[in-house]
Each structure stands twice: as structure tokens, then as C-alpha cells.
C-alpha positions in Angstrom: 136.2 119.0 109.9 132.8 119.7 111.1 131.2 116.2 112.4 128.5 115.0 110.6 125.0 113.9 112.6 122.5 112.1 110.8 118.9 112.5 112.4 117.4 109.0 112.3 113.8 107.7 113.0 112.2 104.5 111.3 108.5 103.4 110.7 107.6 99.8 111.3 104.6 97.8 110.0 101.9 95.9 112.3 104.1 92.9 111.8 107.3 95.1 113.4 109.2 95.0 110.0 110.6 98.4 108.9 108.8 100.1 106.5 110.6 103.3 106.3 114.0 104.6 107.4 114.5 108.4 107.4 117.7 110.4 107.7 118.3 113.9 107.6 121.6 115.3 107.2 122.5 118.9 107.4 125.2 118.4 104.5 122.9 116.3 102.1 119.1 116.5 103.3 116.7 113.9 103.4 117.0 110.3 102.6 114.5 107.7 102.9 115.1 104.1 102.3 111.5 102.4 101.8 110.0 99.0 101.8 112.6 96.7 99.7 115.0 99.5 99.4 115.7 99.0 103.1 119.4 96.7 103.5 122.2 97.1 105.6 124.0 98.3 102.6 121.6 100.9 101.6 121.7 102.1 105.4 125.3 102.5 105.5 125.6 104.1 102.1 123.3 106.7 103.5 125.3 107.1 106.9 128.6 107.2 104.7 130.8 109.8 106.7 128.6 110.0 109.7 130.4 110.3 112.8 126.9 110.6 115.1 123.1 109.5 114.8 120.7 111.4 116.6 117.2 109.8 117.8 114.2 110.1 119.7 113.6 107.2 121.9 116.3 105.6 119.5 117.8 103.5 122.2 114.5 102.1 123.1 113.0 101.5 119.8 114.6 102.5 116.2 118.3 100.8 117.0 116.9 98.0 118.7 114.5 97.3 115.8 117.3 98.0 113.0 119.5 95.2 114.9 116.9 92.8 114.8 115.6 93.1 111.3 118.9 94.3 109.5 121.3 92.3 111.8 123.4 95.7 112.0 124.4 97.3 115.6 124.5 100.7 114.3 125.8 101.4 118.2 129.1 100.1 117.4 129.5 102.1 114.6 128.7 105.5 115.3 128.2 107.7 118.6 124.5 108.1 119.7 122.3 110.8 121.2 119.1 110.0 122.2 117.5 113.6 122.3 114.4 111.8 124.5 116.9 111.7 127.6 118.2 115.3 126.7 114.8 116.2 126.7 114.1 115.0 129.9 117.0 116.7 131.6 115.3 119.7 130.3 111.7 119.1 131.6 110.1 118.1 128.6 108.4 114.6 129.1 106.4 113.4 126.4 106.3 112.1 122.8 108.2 114.0 120.1 104.9 115.3 118.7 104.1 116.8 122.0 107.2 118.5 122.8 107.6 120.0 119.8 104.0 121.7 119.9 105.1 122.8 123.4 108.2 124.6 121.8 106.6 125.5 118.8 107.8 123.6 116.2 105.1 123.6 113.5 104.5 120.2 111.1 102.2 120.0 108.0 101.4 116.7 109.3 100.1 117.7 112.7 97.4 115.0 114.1 99.3 112.1 112.3 101.5 110.3 114.9 103.5 107.2 114.9 100.6 104.8 115.5 99.2 105.9 112.2 102.5 105.0 110.4 101.6 100.8 110.3 98.2 101.8 108.9 99.6 104.1 106.2 101.9 101.7 105.3 99.1 99.0 105.3 97.1 100.7 103.0 99.7 101.7 100.7 100.9 98.0 100.4 97.4 96.6 100.1 95.8 99.1 97.8 98.8 100.9 95.9 97.4 104.1 97.5 100.2 106.6 96.7 98.4 109.3 99.3 98.9 107.1 101.9 102.7 106.7 100.9 103.1 110.3 100.5 101.6 111.1 104.0 103.9 108.3 105.5 107.0 109.9 103.5 106.1 113.5 104.7 105.7 112.5 108.5 108.6 111.0 108.7 110.6 113.5 106.9 109.4 116.2 109.6 110.2 113.7 112.3 114.1 113.6 111.3 114.1 117.4 110.1 112.5 118.3 113.4 114.8 116.2 115.4 117.5 118.8 114.2 115.2 121.5 115.1 114.8 120.4 118.6 118.3 119.7 119.0 119.0 123.5 118.0 116.1 124.7 120.4 117.9 122.8 123.1 121.0 125.0 122.4 123.0 122.0 122.5 123.6 121.7 118.5 127.1 119.6 119.2 125.5 118.3 122.2 129.3 117.7 123.7 128.1 118.3 127.3 125.9 115.2 127.1 126.4 113.0 124.1 130.0 112.9 123.6 130.1 109.7 122.0 128.6 108.0 124.4 125.1 105.9 124.7 122.5 108.1 126.8 120.6 106.3 129.6 117.7 107.5 131.8 
């Protein structure tokens, strides 16, 4: 049976609450938990059958925020591979979007960054601006799908040499 990997990225509000959890799985596609639909149960449902989580700076941001806000320690239940450290080992030191640019991964949301996510969520929450929400969803979707593309680019689809059920630390 093939290992199921989930590529995970979160977006937060100005208050550091979670506004969006994006998950990409090759077996079922993209799942996005949004606003009031974010819960520990919904997250575990989306991760059902997964063995390994793949993030970019998830060790320093995504997983600690999930733990603080949802009281869920995903590192106890899943192997975790943080591609930021894999990139560093391959001489790629930058944020995800800059690394994508360097290696030729294209985004339809180019020019939008993680710093824009709280602003987009705020605009949606305060005014009901569906375009802001759509932009945020598109940005997050590209984040999680591009994690899988980045992994492929690095030639480490299984990442077994580095991420075999261990937490990476710089």
C-alpha cells in the first residue's frame, strides 16, 4: 500500500486565529477548512488515512498554531516533513514563493504572500467581500499543491532519505 501524504498550510487572522487550513492529498485533491468550519474533528477527518504531513516551515508556524488554537498536536499522530529544511539542504534559502520562482513553479496568485492572508480574511469577514475570500482560497490552494510540486522538483517524492518518520530540525 502506498504511503498517503498530506501537504498542509494554514492562514491566520491578524489575531493569530486560524482562518483557513488547506490540505492537498494526491488521492483526493484539495480540502480547505474555512472559518467556523475549522475544528479538531474536521481536521482529523480531512487527514484520515494519512501517514505523513508535509509543510513549509510547519515546524515553526503551522503545527504550533494548530496545537495552540485547536489543542491538537499533529506531530504525535503523523510523521512530519518540513520542506523548508529540505530546501536549505539543497541550497534554497527563502520563503516558499521565492523558492517557487527560482525553480520555475508558476502561480496564478503571484504577488500575493502570506502577509496578505490576514488582510484578505479581514476584508471578507468585515464586508462579505467574496472576491477577497476567493483570492485567499486560491492562494492557499496553490500553497498546498505547490508543496507537492516542490517535493517532486527536489527529486524526493518519498523523502525517505531525510523525512522517514522524523521531525526535521535545522
